[in-house]
GUKE-53261 format. One record per residue: residue number from 1; residue in three letters; z negated, x negated, y negated of N, C-alpha, C in turn. Coordinates in steps of 0.02 Angstrom, whole numbers, plus 50000, padded with zeros to 5 digits. Layout:
BEGIN
<n->NUM&res->ALA&n.c3->Z&n.c1->X&n.c2->Y&ca.c3->Z&ca.c1->X&ca.c2->Y&c.c3->Z&c.c1->X&c.c2->Y>
...
***
This chain:
BEGIN
<n->1&res->MET&n.c3->50457&n.c1->49227&n.c2->49544&ca.c3->50515&ca.c1->49225&ca.c2->49516&c.c3->50543&c.c1->49249&c.c2->49584>
<n->2&res->ARG&n.c3->50585&n.c1->49310&n.c2->49539&ca.c3->50611&ca.c1->49314&ca.c2->49589&c.c3->50688&c.c1->49296&c.c2->49617>
<n->3&res->LEU&n.c3->50730&n.c1->49303&n.c2->49665&ca.c3->50757&ca.c1->49274&ca.c2->49708&c.c3->50863&c.c1->49316&c.c2->49650>
<n->4&res->GLU&n.c3->50882&n.c1->49268&n.c2->49635&ca.c3->50954&ca.c1->49336&ca.c2->49636&c.c3->50988&c.c1->49346&c.c2->49730>
<n->5&res->GLY&n.c3->50982&n.c1->49399&n.c2->49711&ca.c3->51017&ca.c1->49479&ca.c2->49740&c.c3->50962&c.c1->49487&c.c2->49803>
<n->6&res->TRP&n.c3->50902&n.c1->49487&n.c2->49736&ca.c3->50836&ca.c1->49544&ca.c2->49768&c.c3->50857&c.c1->49608&c.c2->49784>
<n->7&res->GLU&n.c3->50865&n.c1->49646&n.c2->49732&ca.c3->50881&ca.c1->49695&ca.c2->49738&c.c3->50917&c.c1->49713&c.c2->49816>
<n->8&res->THR&n.c3->50974&n.c1->49686&n.c2->49820&ca.c3->51028&ca.c1->49725&ca.c2->49870&c.c3->50973&c.c1->49722&c.c2->49933>
<n->9&res->ARG&n.c3->50915&n.c1->49676&n.c2->49952&ca.c3->50919&ca.c1->49652&ca.c2->49987&c.c3->50849&c.c1->49679&c.c2->49990>
<n->10&res->LEU&n.c3->50796&n.c1->49711&n.c2->49934&ca.c3->50768&ca.c1->49763&ca.c2->49951&c.c3->50805&c.c1->49838&c.c2->49994>
<n->11&res->ALA&n.c3->50862&n.c1->49834&n.c2->49930&ca.c3->50897&ca.c1->49918&ca.c2->49955&c.c3->50904&c.c1->49943&c.c2->50057>
<n->12&res->LEU&n.c3->50932&n.c1->49863&n.c2->50061&ca.c3->50921&ca.c1->49845&ca.c2->50143&c.c3->50849&c.c1->49875&c.c2->50175>
<n->13&res->LEU&n.c3->50790&n.c1->49831&n.c2->50143&ca.c3->50755&ca.c1->49812&ca.c2->50182&c.c3->50712&c.c1->49928&c.c2->50207>
<n->14&res->ILE&n.c3->50722&n.c1->49954&n.c2->50126&ca.c3->50715&ca.c1->50012&ca.c2->50172&c.c3->50728&c.c1->50047&c.c2->50176>
<n->15&res->GLU&n.c3->50817&n.c1->50020&n.c2->50207&ca.c3->50886&ca.c1->50101&ca.c2->50239&c.c3->50836&c.c1->50074&c.c2->50326>
<n->16&res->GLU&n.c3->50823&n.c1->49989&n.c2->50307&ca.c3->50784&ca.c1->49993&ca.c2->50387&c.c3->50732&c.c1->50018&c.c2->50406>
<n->17&res->ALA&n.c3->50730&n.c1->50013&n.c2->50357&ca.c3->50630&ca.c1->50022&ca.c2->50369&c.c3->50624&c.c1->50128&c.c2->50379>
<n->18&res->ARG&n.c3->50690&n.c1->50164&n.c2->50363&ca.c3->50702&ca.c1->50236&ca.c2->50383&c.c3->50721&c.c1->50252&c.c2->50439>
<n->19&res->HIS&n.c3->50724&n.c1->50195&n.c2->50486&ca.c3->50761&ca.c1->50211&ca.c2->50551&c.c3->50699&c.c1->50169&c.c2->50595>
<n->20&res->ALA&n.c3->50667&n.c1->50140&n.c2->50586&ca.c3->50654&ca.c1->50127&ca.c2->50664&c.c3->50553&c.c1->50149&c.c2->50655>
<n->21&res->PRO&n.c3->50537&n.c1->50168&n.c2->50722&ca.c3->50474&ca.c1->50216&ca.c2->50727&c.c3->50426&c.c1->50172&c.c2->50685>
<n->22&res->TYR&n.c3->50352&n.c1->50169&n.c2->50661&ca.c3->50307&ca.c1->50160&ca.c2->50627&c.c3->50260&c.c1->50135&c.c2->50673>
<n->23&res->ALA&n.c3->50236&n.c1->50082&n.c2->50702&ca.c3->50205&ca.c1->50028&ca.c2->50738&c.c3->50189&c.c1->49965&c.c2->50707>
<n->24&res->LEU&n.c3->50093&n.c1->50007&n.c2->50699&ca.c3->50039&ca.c1->49947&ca.c2->50655&c.c3->50050&c.c1->49890&c.c2->50689>
<n->25&res->GLY&n.c3->50040&n.c1->49878&n.c2->50640&ca.c3->50055&ca.c1->49770&ca.c2->50662&c.c3->50116&c.c1->49760&c.c2->50650>
<n->26&res->THR&n.c3->50161&n.c1->49818&n.c2->50684&ca.c3->50245&ca.c1->49772&ca.c2->50700&c.c3->50268&c.c1->49790&c.c2->50608>
<n->27&res->HIS&n.c3->50264&n.c1->49860&n.c2->50642&ca.c3->50295&ca.c1->49917&ca.c2->50559&c.c3->50281&c.c1->49936&c.c2->50533>
<n->28&res->ASP&n.c3->50236&n.c1->49941&n.c2->50496&ca.c3->50177&ca.c1->49977&ca.c2->50444&c.c3->50184&c.c1->49942&c.c2->50361>
<n->29&res->CYS&n.c3->50159&n.c1->49986&n.c2->50317&ca.c3->50156&ca.c1->49951&ca.c2->50256&c.c3->50144&c.c1->49908&c.c2->50244>
<n->30&res->PHE&n.c3->50099&n.c1->49863&n.c2->50287&ca.c3->50090&ca.c1->49785&ca.c2->50265&c.c3->50130&c.c1->49765&c.c2->50293>
<n->31&res->ARG&n.c3->50161&n.c1->49785&n.c2->50328&ca.c3->50241&ca.c1->49709&ca.c2->50377&c.c3->50263&c.c1->49753&c.c2->50296>
<n->32&res->LEU&n.c3->50302&n.c1->49820&n.c2->50308&ca.c3->50330&ca.c1->49810&ca.c2->50200&c.c3->50332&c.c1->49782&c.c2->50176>
<n->33&res->ALA&n.c3->50268&n.c1->49765&n.c2->50158&ca.c3->50248&ca.c1->49730&ca.c2->50099&c.c3->50273&c.c1->49682&c.c2->50097>
<n->34&res->CYS&n.c3->50240&n.c1->49650&n.c2->50141&ca.c3->50246&ca.c1->49580&ca.c2->50174&c.c3->50367&c.c1->49540&c.c2->50183>
<n->35&res->ARG&n.c3->50382&n.c1->49626&n.c2->50186&ca.c3->50479&ca.c1->49594&ca.c2->50199&c.c3->50480&c.c1->49603&c.c2->50120>
<n->36&res->ALA&n.c3->50442&n.c1->49663&n.c2->50100&ca.c3->50505&ca.c1->49675&ca.c2->50019&c.c3->50449&c.c1->49580&c.c2->49997>
<n->37&res->VAL&n.c3->50379&n.c1->49555&n.c2->49989&ca.c3->50406&ca.c1->49513&ca.c2->49984&c.c3->50437&c.c1->49425&c.c2->49956>
<n->38&res->GLU&n.c3->50448&n.c1->49444&n.c2->50041&ca.c3->50519&ca.c1->49396&ca.c2->50065&c.c3->50594&c.c1->49398&c.c2->50025>
<n->39&res->ALA&n.c3->50597&n.c1->49457&n.c2->50043&ca.c3->50664&ca.c1->49495&ca.c2->49996&c.c3->50673&c.c1->49468&c.c2->49926>
<n->40&res->LEU&n.c3->50613&n.c1->49472&n.c2->49874&ca.c3->50637&ca.c1->49458&ca.c2->49809&c.c3->50601&c.c1->49378&c.c2->49825>
<n->41&res->THR&n.c3->50596&n.c1->49337&n.c2->49860&ca.c3->50525&ca.c1->49310&ca.c2->49806&c.c3->50531&c.c1->49234&c.c2->49880>
<n->42&res->GLY&n.c3->50614&n.c1->49262&n.c2->49931&ca.c3->50591&ca.c1->49203&ca.c2->49981&c.c3->50547&c.c1->49205&c.c2->50017>
<n->43&res->VAL&n.c3->50482&n.c1->49206&n.c2->49983&ca.c3->50395&ca.c1->49185&ca.c2->50021&c.c3->50361&c.c1->49231&c.c2->50071>
<n->44&res->ASP&n.c3->50352&n.c1->49200&n.c2->50147&ca.c3->50354&ca.c1->49244&ca.c2->50191&c.c3->50229&c.c1->49271&c.c2->50180>
<n->45&res->ARG&n.c3->50209&n.c1->49303&n.c2->50169&ca.c3->50144&ca.c1->49296&ca.c2->50189&c.c3->50132&c.c1->49340&c.c2->50264>
<n->46&res->TRP&n.c3->50192&n.c1->49343&n.c2->50297&ca.c3->50169&ca.c1->49380&ca.c2->50374&c.c3->50101&c.c1->49340&c.c2->50412>
<n->47&res->PRO&n.c3->50159&n.c1->49259&n.c2->50415&ca.c3->50102&ca.c1->49257&ca.c2->50486&c.c3->50027&c.c1->49233&c.c2->50459>
<n->48&res->GLU&n.c3->50019&n.c1->49223&n.c2->50417&ca.c3->49943&ca.c1->49232&ca.c2->50402&c.c3->49927&c.c1->49265&c.c2->50430>
<n->49&res->PHE&n.c3->49923&n.c1->49341&n.c2->50407&ca.c3->49903&ca.c1->49421&ca.c2->50433&c.c3->49929&c.c1->49407&c.c2->50518>
<n->50&res->ALA&n.c3->50024&n.c1->49407&n.c2->50549&ca.c3->50041&ca.c1->49456&ca.c2->50605&c.c3->49952&c.c1->49441&c.c2->50674>
<n->51&res->GLY&n.c3->49957&n.c1->49491&n.c2->50701&ca.c3->49912&ca.c1->49493&ca.c2->50772&c.c3->49883&c.c1->49547&c.c2->50780>
<n->52&res->TYR&n.c3->49837&n.c1->49592&n.c2->50730&ca.c3->49820&ca.c1->49660&ca.c2->50724&c.c3->49840&c.c1->49710&c.c2->50787>
<n->53&res->SER&n.c3->49852&n.c1->49723&n.c2->50784&ca.c3->49848&ca.c1->49799&ca.c2->50825&c.c3->49837&c.c1->49852&c.c2->50825>
<n->54&res->THR&n.c3->49752&n.c1->49870&n.c2->50784&ca.c3->49710&ca.c1->49887&ca.c2->50761&c.c3->49703&c.c1->49941&c.c2->50717>
<n->55&res->ARG&n.c3->49674&n.c1->49994&n.c2->50689&ca.c3->49653&ca.c1->50009&ca.c2->50632&c.c3->49586&c.c1->49954&c.c2->50619>
<n->56&res->ARG&n.c3->49553&n.c1->49945&n.c2->50683&ca.c3->49473&ca.c1->49907&ca.c2->50664&c.c3->49519&c.c1->49845&c.c2->50638>
<n->57&res->GLU&n.c3->49577&n.c1->49800&n.c2->50719&ca.c3->49581&ca.c1->49731&ca.c2->50659&c.c3->49591&c.c1->49756&c.c2->50589>
<n->58&res->ALA&n.c3->49643&n.c1->49781&n.c2->50587&ca.c3->49674&ca.c1->49808&ca.c2->50526&c.c3->49615&c.c1->49767&c.c2->50462>
<n->59&res->LEU&n.c3->49593&n.c1->49806&n.c2->50484&ca.c3->49524&ca.c1->49828&ca.c2->50428&c.c3->49496&c.c1->49766&c.c2->50425>
<n->60&res->ALA&n.c3->49470&n.c1->49724&n.c2->50463&ca.c3->49447&ca.c1->49678&ca.c2->50496&c.c3->49441&c.c1->49606&c.c2->50450>
<n->61&res->LEU&n.c3->49508&n.c1->49604&n.c2->50464&ca.c3->49560&ca.c1->49563&ca.c2->50425&c.c3->49570&c.c1->49573&c.c2->50346>
<n->62&res->LEU&n.c3->49551&n.c1->49635&n.c2->50327&ca.c3->49559&ca.c1->49653&ca.c2->50264&c.c3->49496&c.c1->49605&c.c2->50230>
<n->63&res->ALA&n.c3->49458&n.c1->49634&n.c2->50255&ca.c3->49404&ca.c1->49619&ca.c2->50244&c.c3->49362&c.c1->49571&c.c2->50196>
<n->64&res->ARG&n.c3->49395&n.c1->49491&n.c2->50251&ca.c3->49387&ca.c1->49450&ca.c2->50247&c.c3->49417&c.c1->49449&c.c2->50195>
<n->65&res->HIS&n.c3->49471&n.c1->49470&n.c2->50175&ca.c3->49473&ca.c1->49454&ca.c2->50092&c.c3->49435&c.c1->49498&c.c2->50040>
<n->66&res->GLY&n.c3->49418&n.c1->49540&n.c2->50054&ca.c3->49391&ca.c1->49573&ca.c2->49974&c.c3->49341&c.c1->49621&c.c2->50000>
<n->67&res->SER&n.c3->49311&n.c1->49622&n.c2->49987&ca.c3->49270&ca.c1->49687&ca.c2->49988&c.c3->49282&c.c1->49767&c.c2->50004>
<n->68&res->SER&n.c3->49357&n.c1->49789&n.c2->49967&ca.c3->49375&ca.c1->49823&ca.c2->49958&c.c3->49476&c.c1->49835&c.c2->49981>
<n->69&res->PHE&n.c3->49500&n.c1->49863&n.c2->49996&ca.c3->49574&ca.c1->49876&ca.c2->49981&c.c3->49601&c.c1->49833&c.c2->49948>
<n->70&res->GLU&n.c3->49578&n.c1->49850&n.c2->49879&ca.c3->49607&ca.c1->49855&ca.c2->49833&c.c3->49622&c.c1->49771&c.c2->49815>
<n->71&res->ASP&n.c3->49540&n.c1->49757&n.c2->49817&ca.c3->49539&ca.c1->49658&ca.c2->49800&c.c3->49557&c.c1->49601&c.c2->49846>
<n->72&res->ALA&n.c3->49556&n.c1->49645&n.c2->49917&ca.c3->49587&ca.c1->49616&ca.c2->49956&c.c3->49686&c.c1->49622&c.c2->49943>
<n->73&res->PHE&n.c3->49695&n.c1->49646&n.c2->49912&ca.c3->49753&ca.c1->49652&ca.c2->49891&c.c3->49767&c.c1->49605&c.c2->49816>
<n->74&res->ASP&n.c3->49705&n.c1->49618&n.c2->49780&ca.c3->49683&ca.c1->49563&ca.c2->49732&c.c3->49684&c.c1->49492&c.c2->49760>
<n->75&res->TRP&n.c3->49700&n.c1->49457&n.c2->49814&ca.c3->49636&ca.c1->49402&ca.c2->49818&c.c3->49739&c.c1->49385&c.c2->49854>
<n->76&res->LEU&n.c3->49787&n.c1->49411&n.c2->49866&ca.c3->49846&ca.c1->49411&ca.c2->49914&c.c3->49879&c.c1->49401&c.c2->49881>
<n->77&res->TRP&n.c3->49928&n.c1->49464&n.c2->49838&ca.c3->49952&ca.c1->49459&ca.c2->49791&c.c3->49968&c.c1->49464&c.c2->49694>
<n->78&res->GLY&n.c3->49870&n.c1->49407&n.c2->49689&ca.c3->49891&ca.c1->49403&ca.c2->49625&c.c3->49834&c.c1->49477&c.c2->49572>
<n->79&res->THR&n.c3->49835&n.c1->49468&n.c2->49524&ca.c3->49815&ca.c1->49502&ca.c2->49477&c.c3->49846&c.c1->49584&c.c2->49483>
<n->80&res->ARG&n.c3->49795&n.c1->49617&n.c2->49487&ca.c3->49805&ca.c1->49704&ca.c2->49475&c.c3->49837&c.c1->49748&c.c2->49433>
<n->81&res->ILE&n.c3->49866&n.c1->49748&n.c2->49420&ca.c3->49926&ca.c1->49796&ca.c2->49383&c.c3->49919&c.c1->49877&c.c2->49359>
<n->82&res->GLU&n.c3->49897&n.c1->49925&n.c2->49328&ca.c3->49912&ca.c1->50017&ca.c2->49326&c.c3->49996&c.c1->50009&c.c2->49373>
<n->83&res->ALA&n.c3->49982&n.c1->50077&n.c2->49419&ca.c3->50010&ca.c1->50078&ca.c2->49470&c.c3->50093&c.c1->50073&c.c2->49402>
<n->84&res->ARG&n.c3->50075&n.c1->50129&n.c2->49369&ca.c3->50130&ca.c1->50151&ca.c2->49294&c.c3->50172&c.c1->50100&c.c2->49265>
<n->85&res->LEU&n.c3->50155&n.c1->50037&n.c2->49288&ca.c3->50191&ca.c1->49969&ca.c2->49252&c.c3->50189&c.c1->49959&c.c2->49288>
<n->86&res->ALA&n.c3->50232&n.c1->49942&n.c2->49374&ca.c3->50280&ca.c1->49940&ca.c2->49395&c.c3->50313&c.c1->49947&c.c2->49409>
<n->87&res->ARG&n.c3->50383&n.c1->49903&n.c2->49433&ca.c3->50411&ca.c1->49923&ca.c2->49418&c.c3->50476&c.c1->49871&c.c2->49521>
<n->88&res->ARG&n.c3->50522&n.c1->49930&n.c2->49516&ca.c3->50559&ca.c1->49903&ca.c2->49574&c.c3->50544&c.c1->49817&c.c2->49590>
<n->89&res->GLY&n.c3->50542&n.c1->49862&n.c2->49679&ca.c3->50490&ca.c1->49774&ca.c2->49721&c.c3->50407&c.c1->49806&c.c2->49693>
<n->90&res->ASP&n.c3->50409&n.c1->49806&n.c2->49650&ca.c3->50316&ca.c1->49799&ca.c2->49644&c.c3->50302&c.c1->49819&c.c2->49716>
<n->91&res->LEU&n.c3->50231&n.c1->49797&n.c2->49729&ca.c3->50199&ca.c1->49836&ca.c2->49777&c.c3->50123&c.c1->49893&c.c2->49731>
<n->92&res->VAL&n.c3->50130&n.c1->49913&n.c2->49756&ca.c3->50059&ca.c1->49980&ca.c2->49760&c.c3->50019&c.c1->50028&c.c2->49814>
<n->93&res->CYS&n.c3->49961&n.c1->50008&n.c2->49761&ca.c3->49917&ca.c1->50070&ca.c2->49823&c.c3->49945&c.c1->50138&c.c2->49834>
<n->94&res->VAL&n.c3->49942&n.c1->50181&n.c2->49879&ca.c3->49956&ca.c1->50222&ca.c2->49888&c.c3->49905&c.c1->50245&c.c2->49923>
<n->95&res->GLN&n.c3->49879&n.c1->50303&n.c2->49890&ca.c3->49826&ca.c1->50345&ca.c2->49929&c.c3->49820&c.c1->50454&c.c2->49961>
<n->96&res->THR&n.c3->49834&n.c1->50402&n.c2->50044&ca.c3->49855&ca.c1->50483&ca.c2->50077&c.c3->49802&c.c1->50537&c.c2->50082>
<n->97&res->GLU&n.c3->49806&n.c1->50596&n.c2->50060&ca.c3->49762&ca.c1->50654&ca.c2->50046&c.c3->49704&c.c1->50640&c.c2->50091>
<n->98&res->ASP&n.c3->49696&n.c1->50601&n.c2->50164&ca.c3->49651&ca.c1->50591&ca.c2->50226&c.c3->49620&c.c1->50549&c.c2->50202>
<n->99&res->GLY&n.c3->49620&n.c1->50510&n.c2->50151&ca.c3->49571&ca.c1->50447&ca.c2->50123&c.c3->49612&c.c1->50392&c.c2->50104>
<n->100&res->GLU&n.c3->49641&n.c1->50378&n.c2->50174&ca.c3->49672&ca.c1->50279&ca.c2->50176&c.c3->49717&c.c1->50296&c.c2->50111>
<n->101&res->LYS&n.c3->49711&n.c1->50226&n.c2->50124&ca.c3->49776&ca.c1->50193&ca.c2->50073&c.c3->49829&c.c1->50134&c.c2->50122>
<n->102&res->HIS&n.c3->49834&n.c1->50127&n.c2->50080&ca.c3->49933&ca.c1->50123&ca.c2->50115&c.c3->49986&c.c1->50057&c.c2->50047>
<n->103&res->LEU&n.c3->50029&n.c1->50014&n.c2->50046&ca.c3->50038&ca.c1->50001&ca.c2->50033&c.c3->50080&c.c1->50027&c.c2->50033>
<n->104&res->GLY&n.c3->50131&n.c1->50037&n.c2->49937&ca.c3->50197&ca.c1->50045&ca.c2->49953&c.c3->50263&c.c1->50000&c.c2->49902>
<n->105&res->VAL&n.c3->50289&n.c1->49994&n.c2->49912&ca.c3->50351&ca.c1->49960&ca.c2->49865&c.c3->50405&c.c1->49987&c.c2->49802>
<n->106&res->VAL&n.c3->50389&n.c1->49961&n.c2->49757&ca.c3->50395&ca.c1->50017&ca.c2->49729&c.c3->50506&c.c1->50041&c.c2->49704>
<n->107&res->THR&n.c3->50531&n.c1->50087&n.c2->49724&ca.c3->50595&ca.c1->50102&ca.c2->49726&c.c3->50627&c.c1->50102&c.c2->49684>
<n->108&res->GLY&n.c3->50552&n.c1->50129&n.c2->49610&ca.c3->50612&ca.c1->50172&ca.c2->49556&c.c3->50563&c.c1->50219&c.c2->49547>
<n->109&res->PRO&n.c3->50544&n.c1->50284&n.c2->49525&ca.c3->50525&ca.c1->50336&ca.c2->49486&c.c3->50485&c.c1->50369&c.c2->49559>
<n->110&res->GLU&n.c3->50492&n.c1->50302&n.c2->49632&ca.c3->50462&ca.c1->50335&ca.c2->49677&c.c3->50402&c.c1->50273&c.c2->49697>
<n->111&res->ALA&n.c3->50404&n.c1->50292&n.c2->49759&ca.c3->50383&ca.c1->50213&ca.c2->49823&c.c3->50368&c.c1->50236&c.c2->49893>
<n->112&res->ALA&n.c3->50399&n.c1->50171&n.c2->49945&ca.c3->50404&ca.c1->50224&ca.c2->49978&c.c3->50322&c.c1->50173&c.c2->49987>
<n->113&res->PHE&n.c3->50311&n.c1->50203&n.c2->50073&ca.c3->50274&ca.c1->50184&ca.c2->50117&c.c3->50292&c.c1->50201&c.c2->50176>
<n->114&res->LEU&n.c3->50247&n.c1->50152&n.c2->50217&ca.c3->50256&ca.c1->50171&ca.c2->50313&c.c3->50185&c.c1->50209&c.c2->50348>
<n->115&res->ALA&n.c3->50218&n.c1->50265&n.c2->50364&ca.c3->50108&ca.c1->50312&ca.c2->50395&c.c3->50166&c.c1->50323&c.c2->50479>
<n->116&res->PRO&n.c3->50105&n.c1->50319&n.c2->50507&ca.c3->50147&ca.c1->50351&ca.c2->50582&c.c3->50188&c.c1->50407&c.c2->50568>
<n->117&res->PRO&n.c3->50222&n.c1->50445&n.c2->50505&ca.c3->50252&ca.c1->50524&ca.c2->50524&c.c3->50353&c.c1->50465&c.c2->50501>
<n->118&res->GLY&n.c3->50347&n.c1->50380&n.c2->50472&ca.c3->50398&ca.c1->50361&ca.c2->50465&c.c3->50377&c.c1->50316&c.c2->50379>
<n->119&res->LEU&n.c3->50428&n.c1->50345&n.c2->50361&ca.c3->50433&ca.c1->50309&ca.c2->50283&c.c3->50448&c.c1->50387&c.c2->50226>
<n->120&res->ILE&n.c3->50381&n.c1->50361&n.c2->50170&ca.c3->50358&ca.c1->50399&ca.c2->50161&c.c3->50345&c.c1->50370&c.c2->50066>
<n->121&res->TRP&n.c3->50398&n.c1->50460&n.c2->50024&ca.c3->50437&ca.c1->50438&ca.c2->49948&c.c3->50343&c.c1->50452&c.c2->49922>
<n->122&res->VAL&n.c3->50301&n.c1->50409&n.c2->49862&ca.c3->50275&ca.c1->50462&ca.c2->49832&c.c3->50289&c.c1->50435&c.c2->49750>
<n->123&res->PRO&n.c3->50326&n.c1->50485&n.c2->49725&ca.c3->50281&ca.c1->50470&ca.c2->49638&c.c3->50245&c.c1->50425&c.c2->49634>
<n->124&res->LEU&n.c3->50280&n.c1->50366&n.c2->49568&ca.c3->50236&ca.c1->50288&ca.c2->49554&c.c3->50171&c.c1->50349&c.c2->49509>
<n->125&res->ALA&n.c3->50166&n.c1->50392&n.c2->49480&ca.c3->50118&ca.c1->50446&ca.c2->49461&c.c3->50075&c.c1->50425&c.c2->49490>
<n->126&res->ALA&n.c3->50063&n.c1->50456&n.c2->49584&ca.c3->50023&ca.c1->50464&ca.c2->49615&c.c3->49997&c.c1->50419&c.c2->49628>
<n->127&res->CYS&n.c3->50035&n.c1->50359&n.c2->49639&ca.c3->50045&ca.c1->50276&ca.c2->49652&c.c3->49926&c.c1->50261&c.c2->49638>
<n->128&res->ARG&n.c3->49880&n.c1->50231&n.c2->49655&ca.c3->49822&ca.c1->50191&ca.c2->49604&c.c3->49832&c.c1->50138&c.c2->49567>
<n->129&res->CYS&n.c3->49862&n.c1->50083&n.c2->49585&ca.c3->49876&ca.c1->50019&ca.c2->49585&c.c3->49916&c.c1->49978&c.c2->49584>
<n->130&res->GLY&n.c3->49953&n.c1->49929&n.c2->49580&ca.c3->49979&ca.c1->49898&ca.c2->49600&c.c3->50007&c.c1->49818&c.c2->49568>
<n->131&res->TRP&n.c3->50013&n.c1->49791&n.c2->49611&ca.c3->50041&ca.c1->49720&ca.c2->49601&c.c3->50106&c.c1->49699&c.c2->49592>
<n->132&res->ARG&n.c3->50136&n.c1->49646&n.c2->49557&ca.c3->50169&ca.c1->49613&ca.c2->49525&c.c3->50184&c.c1->49571&c.c2->49575>
<n->133&res->VAL&n.c3->50263&n.c1->49574&n.c2->49591&ca.c3->50320&ca.c1->49555&ca.c2->49629&c.c3->50355&c.c1->49477&c.c2->49608>
<n->134&res->GLY&n.c3->50348&n.c1->49426&n.c2->49606&ca.c3->50389&ca.c1->49367&ca.c2->49570&c.c3->50384&c.c1->49365&c.c2->49514>
***
């Protein structure tokens, strides 16, 4: 269930994400997703996963919960949905040109995700799948 005022908290979260440099394990796509879930529902899943600082450690952490990126997040967030059905505040899977997958937060017709260049916007239609939040 989404908490009252989630829209404002989500907007502030996205604005803050614009101004902080990308840092794997502290300010990355997964941390942004966890912060979004907390802003919407009050549930903080980050402590279960904090502590990775390399790509290898992040992938090992995901592998404990599923055989693929999507499977690991099915375990964490619940039933996967088609990205086109995602609504503002939901999470989506974004795949970049280099084949890497990232978590994004739906902001409307776009999703925001963090990568080394910073906060990036992707049309929702380009996302692979999603997960409902609240």
